[in-house]
N, CA, C and O atoms as a GROMACS GRO file, in nm:
protein
  472
    1MET      N    1  16.149  16.743  10.279
    1MET     CA    2  16.252  16.816  10.211
    1MET      C    3  16.266  16.761  10.069
    1MET      O    4  16.275  16.639  10.053
    2PRO      N    5  16.266  16.847   9.964
    2PRO     CA    6  16.276  16.798   9.826
    2PRO      C    7  16.412  16.734   9.800
    2PRO      O    8  16.515  16.774   9.855
    3LYS      N    9  16.409  16.633   9.714
    3LYS     CA   10  16.530  16.561   9.679
    3LYS      C   11  16.618  16.649   9.591
    3LYS      O   12  16.571  16.706   9.493
    4LYS      N   13  16.746  16.660   9.627
    4LYS     CA   14  16.839  16.740   9.551
    4LYS      C   15  16.887  16.661   9.429
    4LYS      O   16  16.929  16.546   9.442
    5ILE      N   17  16.879  16.722   9.312
    5ILE     CA   18  16.924  16.657   9.190
    5ILE      C   19  17.072  16.686   9.171
    5ILE      O   20  17.114  16.802   9.169
    6ILE      N   21  17.149  16.580   9.157
    6ILE     CA   22  17.292  16.594   9.137
    6ILE      C   23  17.322  16.578   8.989
    6ILE      O   24  17.284  16.477   8.928
    7THR      N   25  17.389  16.676   8.932
    7THR     CA   26  17.425  16.671   8.791
    7THR      C   27  17.569  16.625   8.778
    7THR      O   28  17.660  16.687   8.834
    8LYS      N   29  17.589  16.517   8.706
    8LYS     CA   30  17.724  16.471   8.676
    8LYS      C   31  17.753  16.512   8.532
    8LYS      O   32  17.685  16.469   8.439
    9THR      N   33  17.854  16.596   8.515
    9THR     CA   34  17.883  16.656   8.387
    9THR      C   35  18.020  16.616   8.337
    9THR      O   36  18.114  16.604   8.415
   10ARG      N   37  18.033  16.594   8.206
   10ARG     CA   38  18.161  16.578   8.140
   10ARG      C   39  18.181  16.702   8.053
   10ARG      O   40  18.087  16.750   7.990
   11TYR      N   41  18.302  16.753   8.051
   11TYR     CA   42  18.334  16.871   7.972
   11TYR      C   43  18.431  16.830   7.862
   11TYR      O   44  18.531  16.764   7.887
   12LEU      N   45  18.400  16.870   7.741
   12LEU     CA   46  18.486  16.842   7.627
   12LEU      C   47  18.541  16.974   7.579
   12LEU      O   48  18.466  17.061   7.533
   13ASP      N   49  18.671  16.991   7.588
   13ASP     CA   50  18.739  17.114   7.550
   13ASP      C   51  18.808  17.090   7.417
   13ASP      O   52  18.900  17.009   7.409
   14VAL      N   53  18.764  17.159   7.312
   14VAL     CA   54  18.819  17.142   7.178
   14VAL      C   55  18.889  17.272   7.139
   14VAL      O   56  18.829  17.380   7.143
   15ASN      N   57  19.016  17.262   7.102
   15ASN     CA   58  19.096  17.379   7.066
   15ASN      C   59  19.154  17.362   6.926
   15ASN      O   60  19.196  17.254   6.888
   16LEU      N   61  19.155  17.472   6.852
   16LEU     CA   62  19.218  17.474   6.721
   16LEU      C   63  19.366  17.503   6.742
   16LEU      O   64  19.402  17.605   6.800
   17LYS      N   65  19.450  17.413   6.695
   17LYS     CA   66  19.594  17.429   6.716
   17LYS      C   67  19.666  17.390   6.588
   17LYS      O   68  19.661  17.274   6.546
   18GLU      N   69  19.732  17.485   6.528
   18GLU     CA   70  19.812  17.462   6.407
   18GLU      C   71  19.732  17.389   6.299
   18GLU      O   72  19.781  17.293   6.240
   19GLY      N   73  19.612  17.435   6.272
   19GLY     CA   74  19.532  17.381   6.164
   19GLY      C   75  19.459  17.251   6.193
   19GLY      O   76  19.400  17.192   6.102
   20SER      N   77  19.461  17.204   6.318
   20SER     CA   78  19.386  17.084   6.352
   20SER      C   79  19.325  17.102   6.491
   20SER      O   80  19.364  17.190   6.567
   21PHE      N   81  19.229  17.017   6.522
   21PHE     CA   82  19.163  17.022   6.652
   21PHE      C   83  19.235  16.934   6.752
   21PHE      O   84  19.275  16.822   6.720
   22VAL      N   85  19.250  16.984   6.872
   22VAL     CA   86  19.303  16.906   6.983
   22VAL      C   87  19.194  16.908   7.089
   22VAL      O   88  19.150  17.015   7.131
   23SER      N   89  19.152  16.791   7.134
   23SER     CA   90  19.040  16.782   7.227
   23SER      C   91  19.083  16.719   7.357
   23SER      O   92  19.176  16.639   7.363
   24ARG      N   93  19.013  16.758   7.463
   24ARG     CA   94  19.042  16.704   7.595
   24ARG      C   95  18.909  16.685   7.667
   24ARG      O   96  18.830  16.778   7.677
   25LEU      N   97  18.886  16.564   7.716
   25LEU     CA   98  18.765  16.533   7.793
   25LEU      C   99  18.799  16.546   7.940
   25LEU      O  100  18.890  16.480   7.989
   26VAL      N  101  18.726  16.633   8.010
   26VAL     CA  102  18.754  16.661   8.150
   26VAL      C  103  18.630  16.627   8.233
   26VAL      O  104  18.517  16.647   8.187
   27GLY      N  105  18.651  16.577   8.353
   27GLY     CA  106  18.539  16.551   8.441
   27GLY      C  107  18.507  16.404   8.456
   27GLY      O  108  18.415  16.367   8.528
   28GLY      N  109  18.582  16.320   8.389
   28GLY     CA  110  18.563  16.176   8.400
   28GLY      C  111  18.658  16.120   8.503
   28GLY      O  112  18.717  16.194   8.581
   29PRO      N  113  18.672  15.990   8.503
   29PRO     CA  114  18.762  15.927   8.597
   29PRO      C  115  18.907  15.973   8.577
   29PRO      O  116  18.985  15.974   8.672
   30LYS      N  117  18.941  16.010   8.455
   30LYS     CA  118  19.072  16.066   8.425
   30LYS      C  119  19.058  16.159   8.305
   30LYS      O  120  18.954  16.161   8.240
   31LYS      N  121  19.163  16.235   8.276
   31LYS     CA  122  19.158  16.323   8.161
   31LYS      C  123  19.207  16.246   8.039
   31LYS      O  124  19.301  16.167   8.048
   32PHE      N  125  19.142  16.269   7.924
   32PHE     CA  126  19.181  16.204   7.801
   32PHE      C  127  19.215  16.310   7.698
   32PHE      O  128  19.141  16.407   7.682
   33ASP      N  129  19.325  16.292   7.630
   33ASP     CA  130  19.360  16.378   7.518
   33ASP      C  131  19.323  16.306   7.390
   33ASP      O  132  19.362  16.191   7.369
   34PHE      N  133  19.248  16.374   7.305
   34PHE     CA  134  19.216  16.319   7.174
   34PHE      C  135  19.319  16.379   7.078
   34PHE      O  136  19.315  16.499   7.051
   35SER      N  137  19.409  16.299   7.027
   35SER     CA  138  19.507  16.351   6.934
   35SER      C  139  19.445  16.369   6.796
   35SER      O  140  19.504  16.431   6.708
   36ASP      N  141  19.326  16.316   6.778
   36ASP     CA  142  19.262  16.319   6.649
   36ASP      C  143  19.112  16.336   6.669
   36ASP      O  144  19.055  16.278   6.762
   37VAL      N  145  19.048  16.414   6.584
   37VAL     CA  146  18.905  16.435   6.595
   37VAL      C  147  18.827  16.309   6.561
   37VAL      O  148  18.709  16.299   6.595
   38ALA      N  149  18.891  16.212   6.495
   38ALA     CA  150  18.822  16.086   6.460
   38ALA      C  151  18.770  16.016   6.584
   38ALA      O  152  18.660  15.961   6.582
   39LEU      N  153  18.847  16.016   6.693
   39LEU     CA  154  18.802  15.953   6.816
   39LEU      C  155  18.682  16.028   6.874
   39LEU      O  156  18.590  15.968   6.927
   40LEU      N  157  18.685  16.161   6.863
   40LEU     CA  158  18.572  16.242   6.909
   40LEU      C  159  18.448  16.209   6.827
   40LEU      O  160  18.340  16.194   6.883
   41ARG      N  161  18.462  16.198   6.696
   41ARG     CA  162  18.349  16.162   6.610
   41ARG      C  163  18.294  16.025   6.647
   41ARG      O  164  18.173  16.004   6.648
   42GLN      N  165  18.385  15.933   6.678
   42GLN     CA  166  18.343  15.799   6.717
   42GLN      C  167  18.264  15.804   6.847
   42GLN      O  168  18.163  15.734   6.861
   43LEU      N  169  18.309  15.885   6.941
   43LEU     CA  170  18.241  15.898   7.070
   43LEU      C  171  18.104  15.963   7.055
   43LEU      O  172  18.010  15.926   7.125
   44LEU      N  173  18.092  16.059   6.964
   44LEU     CA  174  17.967  16.134   6.949
   44LEU      C  175  17.885  16.089   6.828
   44LEU      O  176  17.821  16.172   6.763
   45SER      N  177  17.886  15.961   6.798
   45SER     CA  178  17.810  15.909   6.685
   45SER      C  179  17.661  15.898   6.719
   45SER      O  180  17.622  15.903   6.836
   46ASN      N  181  17.581  15.884   6.616
   46ASN     CA  182  17.436  15.868   6.636
   46ASN      C  183  17.405  15.740   6.713
   46ASN      O  184  17.312  15.737   6.793
   47GLU      N  185  17.482  15.633   6.688
   47GLU     CA  186  17.457  15.507   6.760
   47GLU      C  187  17.486  15.523   6.909
   47GLU      O  188  17.414  15.468   6.992
   48LYS      N  189  17.590  15.598   6.944
   48LYS     CA  190  17.620  15.622   7.087
   48LYS      C  191  17.507  15.705   7.149
   48LYS      O  192  17.469  15.682   7.263
   49ALA      N  193  17.455  15.800   7.072
   49ALA     CA  194  17.343  15.882   7.121
   49ALA      C  195  17.221  15.795   7.147
   49ALA      O  196  17.152  15.813   7.247
   50ARG      N  197  17.193  15.700   7.057
   50ARG     CA  198  17.080  15.608   7.076
   50ARG      C  199  17.100  15.524   7.202
   50ARG      O  200  17.005  15.501   7.278
   51ILE      N  201  17.223  15.478   7.223
   51ILE     CA  202  17.252  15.399   7.343
   51ILE      C  203  17.229  15.482   7.468
   51ILE      O  204  17.162  15.436   7.560
   52LEU      N  205  17.284  15.603   7.472
   52LEU     CA  206  17.269  15.688   7.590
   52LEU      C  207  17.122  15.720   7.617
   52LEU      O  208  17.078  15.718   7.732
   53ASN      N  209  17.046  15.749   7.511
   53ASN     CA  210  16.904  15.778   7.526
   53ASN      C  211  16.828  15.657   7.579
   53ASN      O  212  16.740  15.670   7.665
   54THR      N  213  16.860  15.540   7.527
   54THR     CA  214  16.794  15.418   7.571
   54THR      C  215  16.829  15.386   7.716
   54THR      O  216  16.742  15.346   7.794
   55LEU      N  217  16.955  15.404   7.754
   55LEU     CA  218  16.994  15.381   7.893
   55LEU      C  219  16.920  15.476   7.986
   55LEU      O  220  16.881  15.438   8.097
   56LYS      N  221  16.903  15.599   7.942
   56LYS     CA  222  16.835  15.699   8.026
   56LYS      C  223  16.687  15.668   8.044
   56LYS      O  224  16.633  15.679   8.154
   57HIS      N  225  16.621  15.628   7.936
   57HIS     CA  226  16.475  15.613   7.941
   57HIS      C  227  16.426  15.470   7.963
   57HIS      O  228  16.324  15.450   8.028
   58GLU      N  229  16.497  15.372   7.909
   58GLU     CA  230  16.450  15.233   7.917
   58GLU      C  231  16.513  15.155   8.032
   58GLU      O  232  16.451  15.062   8.085
   59LYS      N  233  16.637  15.192   8.071
   59LYS     CA  234  16.711  15.125   8.179
   59LYS      C  235  16.715  14.973   8.159
   59LYS      O  236  16.664  14.898   8.243
   60PRO      N  237  16.776  14.926   8.048
   60PRO     CA  238  16.783  14.782   8.023
   60PRO      C  239  16.867  14.712   8.130
   60PRO      O  240  16.958  14.771   8.187
   61SER      N  241  16.834  14.587   8.156
   61SER     CA  242  16.900  14.513   8.264
   61SER      C  243  17.029  14.445   8.220
   61SER      O  244  17.103  14.395   8.305
   62SER      N  245  17.057  14.442   8.090
   62SER     CA  246  17.179  14.375   8.042
   62SER      C  247  17.217  14.431   7.906
   62SER      O  248  17.140  14.503   7.843
   63ILE      N  249  17.339  14.397   7.863
   63ILE     CA  250  17.384  14.436   7.729
   63ILE      C  251  17.295  14.369   7.625
   63ILE      O  252  17.258  14.430   7.525
   64TYR      N  253  17.262  14.244   7.649
   64TYR     CA  254  17.176  14.169   7.557
   64TYR      C  255  17.040  14.238   7.539
   64TYR      O  256  16.992  14.253   7.427
   65SER      N  257  16.978  14.279   7.650
   65SER     CA  258  16.847  14.344   7.638
   65SER      C  259  16.859  14.481   7.571
   65SER      O  260  16.768  14.522   7.498
   66LEU      N  261  16.970  14.551   7.594
   66LEU     CA  262  16.993  14.678   7.525
   66LEU      C  263  17.005  14.655   7.375
   66LEU      O  264  16.946  14.729   7.296
   67ALA      N  265  17.081  14.553   7.334
   67ALA     CA  266  17.096  14.522   7.192
   67ALA      C  267  16.961  14.487   7.130
   67ALA      O  268  16.933  14.527   7.016
   68LYS      N  269  16.876  14.414   7.203
   68LYS     CA  270  16.742  14.380   7.153
   68LYS      C  271  16.657  14.506   7.134
   68LYS      O  272  16.590  14.521   7.032
   69ILE      N  273  16.660  14.597   7.233
   69ILE     CA  274  16.582  14.721   7.224
   69ILE      C  275  16.626  14.803   7.103
   69ILE      O  276  16.544  14.859   7.031
   70LEU      N  277  16.759  14.809   7.082
   70LEU     CA  278  16.815  14.889   6.972
   70LEU      C  279  16.809  14.818   6.837
   70LEU      O  280  16.835  14.878   6.733
   71ASN      N  281  16.773  14.688   6.840
   71ASN     CA  282  16.771  14.606   6.720
   71ASN      C  283  16.909  14.607   6.652
   71ASN      O  284  16.920  14.625   6.530
   72ARG      N  285  17.013  14.587   6.735
   72ARG     CA  286  17.152  14.586   6.688
   72ARG      C  287  17.221  14.458   6.733
   72ARG      O  288  17.174  14.390   6.824
   73ASP      N  289  17.331  14.428   6.669
   73ASP     CA  290  17.413  14.314   6.703
   73ASP      C  291  17.474  14.331   6.842
   73ASP      O  292  17.522  14.439   6.876
   74PHE      N  293  17.473  14.223   6.922
   74PHE     CA  294  17.525  14.226   7.059
   74PHE      C  295  17.670  14.275   7.063
   74PHE      O  296  17.704  14.360   7.144
   75LYS      N  297  17.754  14.220   6.975
   75LYS     CA  298  17.897  14.254   6.975
   75LYS      C  299  17.918  14.403   6.947
   75LYS      O  300  18.003  14.466   7.011
   76SER      N  301  17.845  14.460   6.853
   76SER     CA  302  17.857  14.602   6.820
   76SER      C  303  17.816  14.689   6.938
   76SER      O  304  17.882  14.788   6.969
   77VAL      N  305  17.707  14.653   7.003
   77VAL     CA  306  17.660  14.728   7.119
   77VAL      C  307  17.762  14.719   7.232
   77VAL      O  308  17.791  14.819   7.298
   78ARG      N  309  17.818  14.601   7.255
   78ARG     CA  310  17.918  14.583   7.360
   78ARG      C  311  18.041  14.670   7.334
   78ARG      O  312  18.094  14.730   7.427
   79GLU      N  313  18.087  14.677   7.209
   79GLU     CA  314  18.203  14.761   7.174
   79GLU      C  315  18.172  14.909   7.198
   79GLU      O  316  18.255  14.982   7.250
   80ASP      N  317  18.052  14.952   7.159
   80ASP     CA  318  18.012  15.092   7.183
   80ASP      C  319  18.007  15.121   7.333
   80ASP      O  320  18.050  15.228   7.377
   81LEU      N  321  17.955  15.027   7.409
   81LEU     CA  322  17.947  15.046   7.555
   81LEU      C  323  18.086  15.054   7.618
   81LEU      O  324  18.107  15.130   7.712
   82LYS      N  325  18.181  14.975   7.567
   82LYS     CA  326  18.318  14.980   7.619
   82LYS      C  327  18.378  15.119   7.600
   82LYS      O  328  18.446  15.170   7.689
   83LEU      N  329  18.353  15.180   7.484
   83LEU     CA  330  18.403  15.315   7.458
   83LEU      C  331  18.336  15.415   7.551
   83LEU      O  332  18.404  15.502   7.607
   84LEU      N  333  18.206  15.403   7.569
   84LEU     CA  334  18.134  15.494   7.659
   84LEU      C  335  18.182  15.477   7.804
   84LEU      O  336  18.188  15.575   7.879
   85GLU      N  337  18.214  15.355   7.842
   85GLU     CA  338  18.268  15.331   7.977
   85GLU      C  339  18.407  15.392   7.990
   85GLU      O  340  18.440  15.452   8.093
   86ARG      N  341  18.488  15.375   7.888
   86ARG     CA  342  18.625  15.428   7.891
   86ARG      C  343  18.628  15.578   7.917
   86ARG      O  344  18.716  15.628   7.986
   87PHE      N  345  18.531  15.650   7.861
   87PHE     CA  346  18.527  15.795   7.877
   87PHE      C  347  18.432  15.841   7.987
   87PHE      O  348  18.400  15.960   7.994
   88GLY      N  349  18.390  15.750   8.072
   88GLY     CA  350  18.316  15.787   8.192
   88GLY      C  351  18.170  15.821   8.175
   88GLY      O  352  18.113  15.887   8.262
   89PHE      N  353  18.108  15.779   8.067
   89PHE     CA  354  17.966  15.805   8.046
   89PHE      C  355  17.880  15.701   8.117
   89PHE      O  356  17.772  15.732   8.167
   90ILE      N  357  17.928  15.578   8.119
   90ILE     CA  358  17.853  15.469   8.180
   90ILE      C  359  17.944  15.388   8.271
   90ILE      O  360  18.066  15.405   8.269
   91GLU      N  361  17.883  15.302   8.349
   91GLU     CA  362  17.958  15.200   8.422
   91GLU      C  363  17.873  15.073   8.419
   91GLU      O  364  17.752  15.078   8.397
   92PHE      N  365  17.938  14.960   8.442
   92PHE     CA  366  17.868  14.832   8.442
   92PHE      C  367  17.847  14.785   8.585
   92PHE      O  368  17.938  14.791   8.668
   93HIS      N  369  17.726  14.740   8.613
   93HIS     CA  370  17.694  14.679   8.742
   93HIS      C  371  17.670  14.531   8.717
   93HIS      O  372  17.598  14.492   8.625
   94ARG      N  373  17.731  14.449   8.800
   94ARG     CA  374  17.713  14.303   8.788
   94ARG      C  375  17.580  14.265   8.853
   94ARG      O  376  17.549  14.305   8.964
   95MET      N  377  17.504  14.184   8.778
   95MET     CA  378  17.375  14.137   8.829
   95MET      C  379  17.373  13.986   8.817
   95MET      O  380  17.413  13.930   8.715
   96LYS      N  381  17.326  13.921   8.921
   96LYS     CA  382  17.316  13.775   8.919
   96LYS      C  383  17.168  13.737   8.914
   96LYS      O  384  17.089  13.775   9.000
   97ILE      N  385  17.134  13.660   8.812
   97ILE     CA  386  16.998  13.610   8.795
   97ILE      C  387  17.008  13.459   8.791
   97ILE      O  388  17.052  13.401   8.692
   98GLY      N  389  16.968  13.395   8.899
   98GLY     CA  390  16.985  13.251   8.910
   98GLY      C  391  17.133  13.218   8.915
   98GLY      O  392  17.205  13.270   8.999
   99LYS      N  393  17.177  13.132   8.826
   99LYS     CA  394  17.319  13.096   8.820
   99LYS      C  395  17.396  13.183   8.721
   99LYS      O  396  17.519  13.176   8.714
  100ARG      N  397  17.325  13.263   8.645
  100ARG     CA  398  17.388  13.346   8.543
  100ARG      C  399  17.420  13.484   8.598
  100ARG      O  400  17.346  13.540   8.678
  101GLU      N  401  17.532  13.537   8.553
  101GLU     CA  402  17.572  13.672   8.589
  101GLU      C  403  17.577  13.756   8.463
  101GLU      O  404  17.631  13.711   8.361
  102SER      N  405  17.522  13.876   8.468
  102SER     CA  406  17.526  13.964   8.352
  102SER      C  407  17.573  14.102   8.394
  102SER      O  408  17.571  14.137   8.512
  103LEU      N  409  17.615  14.179   8.295
  103LEU     CA  410  17.656  14.316   8.318
  103LEU      C  411  17.543  14.409   8.277
  103LEU      O  412  17.492  14.401   8.166
  104SER      N  413  17.506  14.495   8.368
  104SER     CA  414  17.401  14.592   8.340
  104SER      C  415  17.465  14.728   8.315
  104SER      O  416  17.528  14.783   8.405
  105PRO      N  417  17.451  14.785   8.194
  105PRO     CA  418  17.507  14.917   8.166
  105PRO      C  419  17.423  15.026   8.233
  105PRO      O  420  17.300  15.027   8.219
  106VAL      N  421  17.489  15.116   8.305
  106VAL     CA  422  17.418  15.221   8.378
  106VAL      C  423  17.477  15.356   8.340
  106VAL      O  424  17.598  15.376   8.349
  107LEU      N  425  17.392  15.448   8.298
  107LEU     CA  426  17.432  15.583   8.265
  107LEU      C  427  17.469  15.656   8.393
  107LEU      O  428  17.390  15.658   8.488
  108ILE      N  429  17.588  15.717   8.399
  108ILE     CA  430  17.630  15.783   8.522
  108ILE      C  431  17.647  15.934   8.507
  108ILE      O  432  17.683  16.002   8.603
  109ILE      N  433  17.622  15.987   8.387
  109ILE     CA  434  17.623  16.132   8.370
  109ILE      C  435  17.489  16.174   8.311
  109ILE      O  436  17.416  16.091   8.256
  110ASN      N  437  17.458  16.300   8.324
  110ASN     CA  438  17.335  16.348   8.261
  110ASN      C  439  17.357  16.478   8.185
  110ASN      O  440  17.262  16.545   8.145
  111LYS      N  441  17.485  16.514   8.166
  111LYS     CA  442  17.512  16.638   8.094
  111LYS      C  443  17.654  16.631   8.036
  111LYS      O  444  17.747  16.583   8.101
  112MET      N  445  17.668  16.682   7.911
  112MET     CA  446  17.800  16.697   7.851
  112MET      C  447  17.806  16.833   7.788
  112MET      O  448  17.717  16.871   7.712
  113GLU      N  449  17.910  16.908   7.818
  113GLU     CA  450  17.928  17.040   7.760
  113GLU      C  451  18.051  17.038   7.671
  113GLU      O  452  18.157  16.988   7.709
  114ILE      N  453  18.035  17.095   7.550
  114ILE     CA  454  18.145  17.102   7.454
  114ILE      C  455  18.182  17.248   7.435
  114ILE      O  456  18.097  17.331   7.402
  115LEU      N  457  18.309  17.278   7.457
  115LEU     CA  458  18.361  17.413   7.439
  115LEU      C  459  18.455  17.412   7.321
  115LEU      O  460  18.554  17.338   7.322
  116LEU      N  461  18.428  17.491   7.218
  116LEU     CA  462  18.511  17.497   7.100
  116LEU      C  463  18.585  17.629   7.097
  116LEU      O  464  18.525  17.736   7.083
  117ASN      N  465  18.716  17.622   7.111
  117ASN     CA  466  18.801  17.740   7.109
  117ASN      C  467  18.870  17.750   6.973
  117ASN      O  468  18.939  17.657   6.931
  118ILE      N  469  18.850  17.862   6.906
  118ILE     CA  470  18.911  17.882   6.773
  118ILE      C  471  19.012  17.995   6.782
  118ILE      O  472  19.075  18.029   6.682
   0.00000   0.00000   0.00000
């Protein structure tokens, strides 16, 4: 029997209201209201896209290895990952290697749909 592919989707609902955008992320662990498009821009930055693409294709074993692959500072990558985790794009799995424990970032969605209502 063929393996069934499960799609985990996040929906971003953007509405024009009184001359500004009001956004709502649906489908994650909870609903988030974006009172400002700046947070949406931060979430959908090119660096976040690089992280998501790398997690999907490279599957790094730790934040440190992800930062090395991206050739970025560890602290910056960790902050970006925290935002992606907050909005339900990724989750961290604890991995123990010898006496050391590390967090492995894991992509948990494979689709995001944006609906813009004007």
